[in-house]
Each structure stands twice: as structure tokens, then as C-alpha cells.
ZAVO-675272 format. One record per residue: residue number from 1; residue in one letter; chain; x, y negated, z of N, C-alpha, C in turn. Coordinates in nm, 4 decimals, decimal comma, always signed. Example, Ala and Ser with C-alpha at 12.3 -4.5 7.8 and 13.67 -1.06 7.14 Angstrom:
2
(palo 1 "A" "A" (+1,3190 +0,5690 +0,7800) (+1,2300 +0,4500 +0,7800) (+1,3200 +0,3300 +0,7800))
(palo 2 "S" "A" (+1,2850 +0,2250 +0,7080) (+1,3670 +0,1060 +0,7140) (+1,2900 -0,0030 +0,7870))
! end
This chain:
166
(palo 1 "M" "A" (+12,0324 -4,1375 +18,0291) (+11,9240 -4,2308 +18,0074) (+11,9042 -4,2510 +17,8570))
(palo 2 "I" "A" (+11,7793 -4,2452 +17,8128) (+11,7456 -4,2649 +17,6727) (+11,7105 -4,4119 +17,6513))
(palo 3 "L" "A" (+11,7753 -4,4732 +17,5539) (+11,7457 -4,6120 +17,5223) (+11,6291 -4,6188 +17,4248))
(palo 4 "M" "A" (+11,5316 -4,7016 +17,4573) (+11,4157 -4,7194 +17,3718) (+11,4354 -4,8448 +17,2880))
(palo 5 "C" "A" (+11,3835 -4,8423 +17,1685) (+11,3991 -4,9519 +17,0737) (+11,2610 -4,9868 +17,0177))
(palo 6 "P" "A" (+11,2280 -5,1163 +17,0061) (+11,0983 -5,1519 +16,9485) (+11,0982 -5,1401 +16,7965))
(palo 7 "A" "A" (+10,9873 -5,0942 +16,7435) (+10,9639 -5,0914 +16,5993) (+10,8257 -5,1489 +16,5740))
(palo 8 "Y" "A" (+10,8125 -5,2174 +16,4631) (+10,6877 -5,2837 +16,4250) (+10,6404 -5,2174 +16,2956))
(palo 9 "L" "A" (+10,5204 -5,1613 +16,3007) (+10,4683 -5,0816 +16,1910) (+10,3433 -5,1442 +16,1315))
(palo 10 "S" "A" (+10,3250 -5,1246 +16,0023) (+10,2023 -5,1605 +15,9327) (+10,1360 -5,0310 +15,8887))
(palo 11 "L" "A" (+10,0054 -5,0194 +15,9128) (+9,9312 -4,8994 +15,8758) (+9,8131 -4,9394 +15,7889))
(palo 12 "G" "A" (+9,7872 -4,8613 +15,6846) (+9,6750 -4,8893 +15,5968) (+9,6136 -4,7626 +15,5420))
(palo 13 "S" "A" (+9,4854 -4,7729 +15,5053) (+9,4132 -4,6610 +15,4457) (+9,3032 -4,7161 +15,3559))
(palo 14 "N" "A" (+9,2898 -4,6584 +15,2349) (+9,1774 -4,6987 +15,1496) (+9,1043 -4,5800 +15,0880))
(palo 15 "S" "A" (+9,1279 -4,4601 +15,1395) (+9,0497 -4,3461 +15,0928) (+9,0224 -4,2514 +15,2086))
(palo 16 "G" "A" (+8,9148 -4,1767 +15,1952) (+8,8721 -4,0900 +15,3045) (+8,8090 -4,1732 +15,4150))
(palo 17 "D" "A" (+8,8093 -4,1205 +15,5357) (+8,7564 -4,1919 +15,6524) (+8,8642 -4,2882 +15,7017))
(palo 18 "R" "A" (+8,8607 -4,4089 +15,6503) (+8,9675 -4,5057 +15,6758) (+8,9896 -4,5301 +15,8250))
(palo 19 "I" "A" (+8,8821 -4,5465 +15,8998) (+8,8961 -4,5736 +16,0433) (+8,9603 -4,4547 +16,1132))
(palo 20 "E" "A" (+8,9102 -4,3357 +16,0863) (+8,9659 -4,2174 +16,1528) (+9,1090 -4,1900 +16,1092))
(palo 21 "N" "A" (+9,1419 -4,2198 +15,9848) (+9,2809 -4,2037 +15,9398) (+9,3737 -4,2912 +16,0242))
(palo 22 "L" "A" (+9,3353 -4,4155 +16,0471) (+9,4192 -4,5073 +16,1253) (+9,4202 -4,4689 +16,2728))
(palo 23 "R" "A" (+9,3043 -4,4335 +16,3268) (+9,2994 -4,3904 +16,4676) (+9,3865 -4,2671 +16,4886))
(palo 24 "G" "A" (+9,3718 -4,1696 +16,3995) (+9,4497 -4,0472 +16,4115) (+9,5990 -4,0736 +16,3986))
(palo 25 "A" "A" (+9,6349 -4,1638 +16,3086) (+9,7770 -4,1970 +16,2909) (+9,8352 -4,2540 +16,4190))
(palo 26 "V" "A" (+9,7622 -4,3446 +16,4829) (+9,8116 -4,4043 +16,6078) (+9,8248 -4,2965 +16,7153))
(palo 27 "R" "A" (+9,7286 -4,2034 +16,7199) (+9,7387 -4,0934 +16,8175) (+9,8637 -4,0096 +16,7917))
(palo 28 "Y" "A" (+9,8874 -3,9711 +16,6665) (+10,0059 -3,8900 +16,6346) (+10,1352 -3,9658 +16,6627))
(palo 29 "I" "A" (+10,1389 -4,0929 +16,6296) (+10,2588 -4,1728 +16,6582) (+10,2846 -4,1745 +16,8085))
(palo 30 "G" "A" (+10,1781 -4,1788 +16,8868) (+10,1899 -4,1760 +17,0327) (+10,2452 -4,0466 +17,0875))
(palo 31 "E" "A" (+10,2471 -3,9412 +17,0080) (+10,3036 -3,8142 +17,0527) (+10,4564 -3,8153 +17,0533))
(palo 32 "F" "A" (+10,5192 -3,9034 +16,9753) (+10,6657 -3,9075 +16,9714) (+10,7236 -4,0445 +17,0046))
(palo 33 "S" "A" (+10,6375 -4,1380 +17,0410) (+10,6841 -4,2706 +17,0799) (+10,5821 -4,3318 +17,1748))
(palo 34 "E" "A" (+10,6174 -4,4434 +17,2330) (+10,5255 -4,5153 +17,3199) (+10,4607 -4,6268 +17,2384))
(palo 35 "V" "A" (+10,3285 -4,6187 +17,2203) (+10,2559 -4,7223 +17,1479) (+10,2302 -4,8364 +17,2464))
(palo 36 "I" "A" (+10,2946 -4,9490 +17,2221) (+10,2859 -5,0638 +17,3122) (+10,1600 -5,1448 +17,2859))
(palo 37 "S" "A" (+10,1305 -5,1704 +17,1600) (+10,0178 -5,2555 +17,1245) (+9,9718 -5,2224 +16,9838))
(palo 38 "T" "A" (+9,8411 -5,2316 +16,9617) (+9,7829 -5,2090 +16,8299) (+9,6912 -5,3258 +16,7971))
(palo 39 "A" "A" (+9,7027 -5,3781 +16,6776) (+9,6220 -5,4916 +16,6336) (+9,4791 -5,4479 +16,6018))
(palo 40 "S" "A" (+9,3955 -5,5459 +16,5809) (+9,2597 -5,5219 +16,5321) (+9,2665 -5,4613 +16,3924))
(palo 41 "L" "A" (+9,1518 -5,4164 +16,3449) (+9,1415 -5,3676 +16,2076) (+9,1070 -5,4852 +16,1161))
(palo 42 "Y" "A" (+9,1678 -5,4850 +15,9990) (+9,1427 -5,5878 +15,8987) (+9,1093 -5,5200 +15,7668))
(palo 43 "E" "A" (+9,0081 -5,5720 +15,6981) (+8,9761 -5,5206 +15,5659) (+9,0446 -5,6103 +15,4639))
(palo 44 "T" "A" (+9,1124 -5,5471 +15,3699) (+9,1954 -5,6225 +15,2766) (+9,1788 -5,5708 +15,1345))
(palo 45 "Q" "A" (+9,1948 -5,6606 +15,0413) (+9,1947 -5,6224 +14,9009) (+9,3236 -5,5459 +14,8702))
(palo 46 "P" "A" (+9,3156 -5,4488 +14,7792) (+9,4392 -5,3833 +14,7363) (+9,5362 -5,4874 +14,6805))
(palo 47 "W" "A" (+9,6624 -5,4657 +14,7071) (+9,7653 -5,5631 +14,6714) (+9,8224 -5,5290 +14,5346))
(palo 48 "R" "A" (+9,8152 -5,6242 +14,4427) (+9,8726 -5,6135 +14,3077) (+9,8084 -5,5076 +14,2191))
(palo 49 "V" "A" (+9,6893 -5,4607 +14,2545) (+9,6162 -5,3678 +14,1683) (+9,4676 -5,3998 +14,1764))
(palo 50 "S" "A" (+9,3933 -5,3516 +14,0795) (+9,2476 -5,3660 +14,0844) (+9,1859 -5,2287 +14,0645))
(palo 51 "G" "A" (+9,0561 -5,2201 +14,0913) (+8,9855 -5,0950 +14,0706) (+9,0009 -4,9932 +14,1820))
(palo 52 "Q" "A" (+9,0520 -5,0351 +14,2967) (+9,0631 -4,9459 +14,4118) (+8,9724 -4,9966 +14,5235))
(palo 53 "P" "A" (+8,9302 -4,9062 +14,6132) (+8,8550 -4,9511 +14,7300) (+8,9424 -5,0396 +14,8195))
(palo 54 "D" "A" (+8,8770 -5,1223 +14,8999) (+8,9495 -5,2060 +14,9950) (+9,0193 -5,1202 +15,0992))
(palo 55 "Y" "A" (+9,1253 -5,1739 +15,1539) (+9,2009 -5,1099 +15,2600) (+9,1502 -5,1538 +15,3960))
(palo 56 "L" "A" (+9,1698 -5,0688 +15,4935) (+9,1705 -5,1105 +15,6332) (+9,3163 -5,1111 +15,6732))
(palo 57 "N" "A" (+9,3576 -5,2176 +15,7398) (+9,4963 -5,2312 +15,7836) (+9,5010 -5,2666 +15,9306))
(palo 58 "T" "A" (+9,6103 -5,2297 +15,9928) (+9,6402 -5,2684 +16,1292) (+9,7926 -5,2690 +16,1427))
(palo 59 "A" "A" (+9,8379 -5,3045 +16,2587) (+9,9810 -5,2995 +16,2892) (+9,9954 -5,2468 +16,4306))
(palo 60 "C" "A" (+10,1099 -5,1919 +16,4605) (+10,1367 -5,1529 +16,5983) (+10,2836 -5,1732 +16,6303))
(palo 61 "V" "A" (+10,3074 -5,1919 +16,7576) (+10,4421 -5,2021 +16,8113) (+10,4649 -5,0763 +16,8924))
(palo 62 "I" "A" (+10,5760 -5,0103 +16,8656) (+10,6094 -4,8888 +16,9402) (+10,7490 -4,9027 +16,9999))
(palo 63 "N" "A" (+10,7736 -4,8263 +17,1035) (+10,9090 -4,8040 +17,1536) (+10,9452 -4,6611 +17,1172))
(palo 64 "H" "A" (+11,0629 -4,6423 +17,0609) (+11,1053 -4,5099 +17,0173) (+11,2532 -4,4929 +17,0486))
(palo 65 "C" "A" (+11,3004 -4,3700 +17,0365) (+11,4408 -4,3402 +17,0676) (+11,5118 -4,2701 +16,9513))
(palo 66 "F" "A" (+11,4669 -4,2962 +16,8293) (+11,5212 -4,2274 +16,7115) (+11,6070 -4,3217 +16,6283))
(palo 67 "N" "A" (+11,6971 -4,2642 +16,5509) (+11,7639 -4,3483 +16,4519) (+11,6592 -4,3822 +16,3452))
(palo 68 "P" "A" (+11,6786 -4,4879 +16,2687) (+11,5759 -4,5325 +16,1735) (+11,5338 -4,4259 +16,0722))
(palo 69 "Y" "A" (+11,6263 -4,3421 +16,0298) (+11,5935 -4,2391 +15,9311) (+11,5081 -4,1281 +15,9923))
(palo 70 "E" "A" (+11,5342 -4,0953 +16,1171) (+11,4509 -3,9969 +16,1875) (+11,3117 -4,0546 +16,2116))
(palo 71 "L" "A" (+11,3025 -4,1828 +16,2472) (+11,1710 -4,2455 +16,2641) (+11,0943 -4,2421 +16,1325))
(palo 72 "L" "A" (+11,1595 -4,2751 +16,0223) (+11,0948 -4,2701 +15,8906) (+11,0428 -4,1300 +15,8625))
(palo 73 "K" "A" (+11,1246 -4,0290 +15,8882) (+11,0848 -3,8901 +15,8644) (+10,9607 -3,8537 +15,9468))
(palo 74 "R" "A" (+10,9583 -3,8946 +16,0713) (+10,8436 -3,8641 +16,1574) (+10,7175 -3,9354 +16,1093))
(palo 75 "L" "A" (+10,7314 -4,0615 +16,0665) (+10,6157 -4,1369 +16,0168) (+10,5648 -4,0776 +15,8855))
(palo 76 "Q" "A" (+10,6539 -4,0327 +15,7990) (+10,6116 -3,9675 +15,6753) (+10,5393 -3,8361 +15,7047))
(palo 77 "A" "A" (+10,5798 -3,7667 +15,8095) (+10,5099 -3,6440 +15,8493) (+10,3680 -3,6756 +15,8960))
(palo 78 "V" "A" (+10,3502 -3,7885 +15,9638) (+10,2152 -3,8310 +16,0037) (+10,1328 -3,8600 +15,8784))
(palo 79 "E" "A" (+10,1897 -3,9321 +15,7836) (+10,1178 -3,9585 +15,6581) (+10,0758 -3,8266 +15,5920))
(palo 80 "D" "A" (+10,1665 -3,7312 +15,5894) (+10,1383 -3,6021 +15,5268) (+10,0226 -3,5301 +15,5959))
(palo 81 "K" "A" (+10,0120 -3,5415 +15,7280) (+9,9021 -3,4781 +15,8014) (+9,7666 -3,5296 +15,7544))
(palo 82 "F" "A" (+9,7633 -3,6499 +15,7006) (+9,6385 -3,7098 +15,6543) (+9,6236 -3,7014 +15,5026))
(palo 83 "G" "A" (+9,7022 -3,6144 +15,4416) (+9,6869 -3,5875 +15,2995) (+9,7485 -3,6907 +15,2080))
(palo 84 "R" "A" (+9,8460 -3,7639 +15,2552) (+9,9116 -3,8648 +15,1714) (+9,9737 -3,7983 +15,0494))
(palo 85 "I" "A" (+9,9403 -3,8506 +14,9340) (+10,0000 -3,8053 +14,8083) (+10,0872 -3,9193 +14,7578))
(palo 86 "R" "A" (+10,2118 -3,8900 +14,7341) (+10,3072 -3,9925 +14,6886) (+10,3116 -3,9908 +14,5354))
(palo 87 "D" "A" (+10,2107 -4,0574 +14,4754) (+10,1963 -4,0517 +14,3297) (+10,2146 -4,1866 +14,2621))
(palo 88 "G" "A" (+10,2901 -4,2719 +14,3211) (+10,3195 -4,3973 +14,2535) (+10,3019 -4,5179 +14,3427))
(palo 89 "R" "A" (+10,3700 -4,6230 +14,3055) (+10,3654 -4,7486 +14,3790) (+10,2267 -4,8108 +14,3649))
(palo 90 "Y" "A" (+10,1740 -4,8580 +14,4750) (+10,0457 -4,9286 +14,4814) (+9,9260 -4,8389 +14,4519))
(palo 91 "S" "A" (+9,9434 -4,7080 +14,4562) (+9,8292 -4,6194 +14,4370) (+9,7482 -4,6142 +14,5663))
(palo 92 "G" "A" (+9,6212 -4,5737 +14,5538) (+9,5380 -4,5579 +14,6726) (+9,5948 -4,4500 +14,7629))
(palo 93 "R" "A" (+9,5601 -4,4585 +14,8908) (+9,6157 -4,3600 +14,9830) (+9,5288 -4,3421 +15,1065))
(palo 94 "T" "A" (+9,5325 -4,2190 +15,1556) (+9,4617 -4,1895 +15,2802) (+9,5302 -4,2574 +15,3970))
(palo 95 "L" "A" (+9,6628 -4,2650 +15,3910) (+9,7385 -4,3266 +15,5000) (+9,8724 -4,3753 +15,4472))
(palo 96 "D" "A" (+9,9037 -4,4981 +15,4815) (+10,0330 -4,5570 +15,4474) (+10,0889 -4,6196 +15,5741))
(palo 97 "I" "A" (+10,2081 -4,5797 +15,6123) (+10,2740 -4,6375 +15,7294) (+10,4061 -4,6961 +15,6831))
(palo 98 "D" "A" (+10,4222 -4,8256 +15,7032) (+10,5466 -4,8929 +15,6682) (+10,6164 -4,9396 +15,7944))
(palo 99 "I" "A" (+10,7468 -4,9208 +15,7991) (+10,8280 -4,9798 +15,9051) (+10,8583 -5,1224 +15,8615))
(palo 100 "L" "A" (+10,8065 -5,2191 +15,9358) (+10,8309 -5,3592 +15,9021) (+10,9627 -5,4074 +15,9614))
(palo 101 "L" "A" (+10,9807 -5,3825 +16,0892) (+11,1008 -5,4243 +16,1615) (+11,1376 -5,3169 +16,2618))
(palo 102 "I" "A" (+11,2646 -5,3040 +16,2891) (+11,3131 -5,2258 +16,4030) (+11,4089 -5,3169 +16,4771))
(palo 103 "D" "A" (+11,3633 -5,3689 +16,5889) (+11,4437 -5,4597 +16,6692) (+11,5043 -5,5649 +16,5762))
(palo 104 "D" "A" (+11,6356 -5,5814 +16,5758) (+11,6990 -5,6801 +16,4871) (+11,7846 -5,6121 +16,3795))
(palo 105 "L" "A" (+11,7523 -5,4868 +16,3488) (+11,8301 -5,4118 +16,2498) (+11,8094 -5,4635 +16,1078))
(palo 106 "I" "A" (+11,9137 -5,4552 +16,0298) (+11,9070 -5,4806 +15,8869) (+11,9680 -5,3584 +15,8183))
(palo 107 "I" "A" (+11,8872 -5,2911 +15,7371) (+11,9293 -5,1709 +15,6654) (+11,8865 -5,1869 +15,5200))
(palo 108 "N" "A" (+11,9755 -5,1558 +15,4299) (+11,9409 -5,1591 +15,2883) (+12,0083 -5,0403 +15,2202))
(palo 109 "S" "A" (+11,9379 -4,9273 +15,2240) (+11,9895 -4,8059 +15,1612) (+11,8880 -4,7591 +15,0583))
(palo 110 "G" "A" (+11,9224 -4,6604 +14,9821) (+11,8292 -4,6069 +14,8839) (+11,7054 -4,5463 +14,9470))
(palo 111 "E" "A" (+11,7184 -4,5018 +15,0692) (+11,6087 -4,4335 +15,1386) (+11,5239 -4,5270 +15,2232))
(palo 112 "L" "A" (+11,5838 -4,6347 +15,2746) (+11,5151 -4,7175 +15,3731) (+11,5659 -4,8613 +15,3666))
(palo 113 "T" "A" (+11,4713 -4,9551 +15,3684) (+11,5059 -5,0964 +15,3747) (+11,4308 -5,1589 +15,4917))
(palo 114 "I" "A" (+11,5066 -5,2145 +15,5854) (+11,4502 -5,2810 +15,7030) (+11,5250 -5,4127 +15,7206))
(palo 115 "P" "A" (+11,4541 -5,5218 +15,7352) (+11,3094 -5,5392 +15,7365) (+11,2463 -5,4965 +15,6034))
(palo 116 "H" "A" (+11,1181 -5,4639 +15,6112) (+11,0472 -5,4244 +15,4902) (+11,0606 -5,5368 +15,3883))
(palo 117 "P" "A" (+11,1036 -5,5066 +15,2663) (+11,1369 -5,6118 +15,1710) (+11,0197 -5,6981 +15,1242))
(palo 118 "L" "A" (+10,8967 -5,6506 +15,1377) (+10,7821 -5,7279 +15,0910) (+10,6931 -5,7795 +15,2031))
(palo 119 "M" "A" (+10,7308 -5,7562 +15,3274) (+10,6405 -5,7933 +15,4374) (+10,6094 -5,9423 +15,4402))
(palo 120 "T" "A" (+10,7037 -6,0270 +15,4033) (+10,6816 -6,1719 +15,4102) (+10,5886 -6,2214 +15,3002))
(palo 121 "E" "A" (+10,5587 -6,1358 +15,2030) (+10,4700 -6,1712 +15,0923) (+10,3293 -6,1152 +15,1094))
(palo 122 "R" "A" (+10,3038 -6,0439 +15,2167) (+10,1784 -5,9701 +15,2315) (+10,1007 -6,0143 +15,3553))
(palo 123 "L" "A" (+9,9877 -6,0799 +15,3322) (+9,9031 -6,1181 +15,4457) (+9,8535 -5,9957 +15,5213))
(palo 124 "F" "A" (+9,8273 -5,8856 +15,4494) (+9,7754 -5,7668 +15,5180) (+9,8754 -5,7086 +15,6159))
(palo 125 "A" "A" (+10,0020 -5,7402 +15,6008) (+10,1034 -5,6983 +15,6976) (+10,1241 -5,8052 +15,8043))
(palo 126 "L" "A" (+10,1308 -5,9305 +15,7633) (+10,1631 -6,0383 +15,8567) (+10,0503 -6,0721 +15,9537))
(palo 127 "I" "A" (+9,9253 -6,0715 +15,9074) (+9,8151 -6,1096 +15,9966) (+9,8024 -6,0137 +16,1148))
(palo 128 "P" "A" (+9,7943 -5,8817 +16,0925) (+9,7866 -5,7927 +16,2100) (+9,9111 -5,8002 +16,2982))
(palo 129 "L" "A" (+10,0281 -5,8116 +16,2363) (+10,1505 -5,8181 +16,3148) (+10,1553 -5,9467 +16,3975))
(palo 130 "A" "A" (+10,1109 -6,0571 +16,3406) (+10,1088 -6,1843 +16,4140) (+10,0120 -6,1787 +16,5315))
(palo 131 "E" "A" (+9,9090 -6,0971 +16,5210) (+9,8141 -6,0819 +16,6316) (+9,8819 -6,0228 +16,7552))
(palo 132 "I" "A" (+9,9719 -5,9267 +16,7348) (+10,0298 -5,8551 +16,8485) (+10,1755 -5,8906 +16,8771))
(palo 133 "A" "A" (+10,2431 -5,9523 +16,7803) (+10,3856 -5,9837 +16,8003) (+10,4236 -6,1128 +16,7277))
(palo 134 "P" "A" (+10,3559 -6,2229 +16,7579) (+10,3821 -6,3473 +16,6838) (+10,5241 -6,4002 +16,7023))
(palo 135 "E" "A" (+10,5876 -6,3670 +16,8131) (+10,7220 -6,4189 +16,8413) (+10,8339 -6,3263 +16,7937))
(palo 136 "A" "A" (+10,7982 -6,2089 +16,7423) (+10,9014 -6,1205 +16,6866) (+10,9731 -6,1958 +16,5751))
(palo 137 "V" "A" (+11,1020 -6,1737 +16,5631) (+11,1825 -6,2503 +16,4678) (+11,2313 -6,1617 +16,3540))
(palo 138 "H" "A" (+11,2119 -6,2110 +16,2336) (+11,2633 -6,1455 +16,1142) (+11,4142 -6,1702 +16,1111))
(palo 139 "P" "A" (+11,4966 -6,0652 +16,1161) (+11,6411 -6,0855 +16,1308) (+11,7129 -6,1412 +16,0084))
(palo 140 "V" "A" (+11,6519 -6,1377 +15,8927) (+11,7137 -6,1952 +15,7733) (+11,6821 -6,3442 +15,7638))
(palo 141 "Y" "A" (+11,5538 -6,3779 +15,7810) (+11,5110 -6,5177 +15,7691) (+11,5248 -6,5954 +15,8995))
(palo 142 "N" "A" (+11,5450 -6,5225 +16,0090) (+11,5548 -6,5847 +16,1418) (+11,4333 -6,6728 +16,1714))
(palo 143 "K" "A" (+11,3160 -6,6207 +16,1381) (+11,1894 -6,6897 +16,1629) (+11,0948 -6,5933 +16,2332))
(palo 144 "S" "A" (+11,0065 -6,6503 +16,3148) (+10,9084 -6,5676 +16,3842) (+10,8018 -6,5191 +16,2854))
(palo 145 "I" "A" (+10,7329 -6,4159 +16,3242) (+10,6229 -6,3651 +16,2428) (+10,5173 -6,4733 +16,2278))
(palo 146 "A" "A" (+10,4897 -6,5485 +16,3327) (+10,3925 -6,6582 +16,3243) (+10,4337 -6,7596 +16,2179))
(palo 147 "Q" "A" (+10,5610 -6,7941 +16,2126) (+10,6089 -6,8900 +16,1129) (+10,6017 -6,8309 +15,9719))
(palo 148 "L" "A" (+10,6376 -6,7050 +15,9576) (+10,6289 -6,6406 +15,8274) (+10,4848 -6,6346 +15,7778))
(palo 149 "L" "A" (+10,3909 -6,6144 +15,8693) (+10,2497 -6,6127 +15,8323) (+10,2069 -6,7490 +15,7783))
(palo 150 "V" "A" (+10,2474 -6,8557 +15,8441) (+10,2143 -6,9910 +15,7982) (+10,2708 -7,0157 +15,6586))
(palo 151 "E" "A" (+10,3882 -6,9635 +15,6320) (+10,4571 -6,9874 +15,5052) (+10,4157 -6,8919 +15,3925))
(palo 152 "C" "A" (+10,3423 -6,7874 +15,4247) (+10,3063 -6,6851 +15,3256) (+10,2145 -6,7437 +15,2181))
(palo 153 "R" "A" (+10,2440 -6,7129 +15,0940) (+10,1670 -6,7660 +14,9810) (+10,0685 -6,6650 +14,9224))
(palo 154 "D" "A" (+10,0559 -6,5508 +14,9849) (+9,9622 -6,4487 +14,9394) (+9,8204 -6,5051 +14,9473))
(palo 155 "N" "A" (+9,7392 -6,4804 +14,8453) (+9,6014 -6,5303 +14,8470) (+9,4981 -6,4179 +14,8473))
(palo 156 "H" "A" (+9,5406 -6,2959 +14,8777) (+9,4458 -6,1854 +14,8881) (+9,3584 -6,2041 +15,0123))
(palo 157 "K" "A" (+9,2342 -6,1653 +14,9985) (+9,1378 -6,1801 +15,1079) (+9,1674 -6,0783 +15,2180))
(palo 158 "V" "A" (+9,1740 -6,1275 +15,3422) (+9,1931 -6,0435 +15,4597) (+9,0900 -6,0873 +15,5626))
(palo 159 "T" "A" (+9,0030 -5,9949 +15,6044) (+8,8990 -6,0297 +15,7019) (+8,9024 -5,9310 +15,8179))
(palo 160 "I" "A" (+8,8672 -5,9813 +15,9345) (+8,8591 -5,8943 +16,0519) (+8,7479 -5,7913 +16,0253))
(palo 161 "F" "A" (+8,7713 -5,6682 +16,0629) (+8,6751 -5,5600 +16,0382) (+8,6006 -5,5315 +16,1673))
(palo 162 "D" "A" (+8,4708 -5,5125 +16,1544) (+8,3880 -5,4850 +16,2718) (+8,3988 -5,3382 +16,3080))
(palo 163 "G" "A" (+8,5045 -5,3074 +16,3757) (+8,5315 -5,1715 +16,4194) (+8,6537 -5,1755 +16,5075))
(palo 164 "D" "A" (+8,6753 -5,0707 +16,5838) (+8,7848 -5,0685 +16,6780) (+8,8795 -4,9547 +16,6465))
(palo 165 "I" "A" (+9,0068 -4,9802 +16,6626) (+9,1072 -4,8787 +16,6351) (+9,1048 -4,7697 +16,7422))
(palo 166 "E" "A" (+9,0574 -4,7991 +16,8604) (+9,0610 -4,7013 +16,9696) (+8,9320 -4,6272 +16,9857))
! end
């Protein structure tokens, strides 16, 4: 019997066909995991930079059977399929997939940090995640996503986007 584990992902795109990049990413993720739920699309200002197009962001909950490093490798391969160029922190991108949480795991290695170290500071991550998993608990802060959203001090504009991920 294969044990499945929940993972909570944040997806974003601010170049190319943003909607299709996110739709395609969810389809590819569904090829190696079970996509349980996907949030609405949100249009967001780039975080900590200016002069870039706005992002479309969403979140999804998946069930998977991989160790965290294998899941990261698979998600990076999905990013690569959409032309992701890894040219610096906060640069524009066709597709960005972040692992926010994996069940109640805490990992802090050079390659991977879970929970995502900046998720509690980013409305673009918390708002979509709160839509689909408000009761999920951050294992370091021992607070629900809904509570973290209330406490978030980010002031970047996040608006619901008139479009569908499916």
C-alpha cells in the first residue's frame, strides 16, 4: 500500500500566457499526484520589486507519495516545461511553483525549506491557500492558514481575477 501525503503549493506566473501556464502546471502536477483542490486565480503585484507585469497566482492541495526532495524535483521539471529561467530572486517568470507545506513536516536544508520561509509574509500565497485550506496548520507557528492570513502585514494588492483555472 502506498501512503499518500498532502502538500500545499503556491503557483504564479507573470510572463507569457499566464492563465495557460497555471492551467498547464495543474494538469502536469495531476500526472504524478492527485490534485485535491485548486483555488481561484488572483492577480497580484510583484513582491519586493517594481517594473514587472502583475502575477496571476493560485494555490492547490495535492496528495503525493514522494519524499519532499523528489516532489521538489518533479515540480521544478514542471516549471522547466514552461520555460522557467532561474535568473535571480524575485525575477519575472513564466511559472513559479513553491511548496508551502507538506503535511506537518519541518525541513531546513540547503536545498529545501518547509514550511516555505516567506509564506506567512505573502498575501499572494496566503489568500489562495486560505480559500482551499483555511484550517491547514503551519507546523512552526502552530496556527491555521486563516489565522496567519489575518495576521499578515503584507500590503501588496491582491484581487480576484476574472478567469478560471480549469
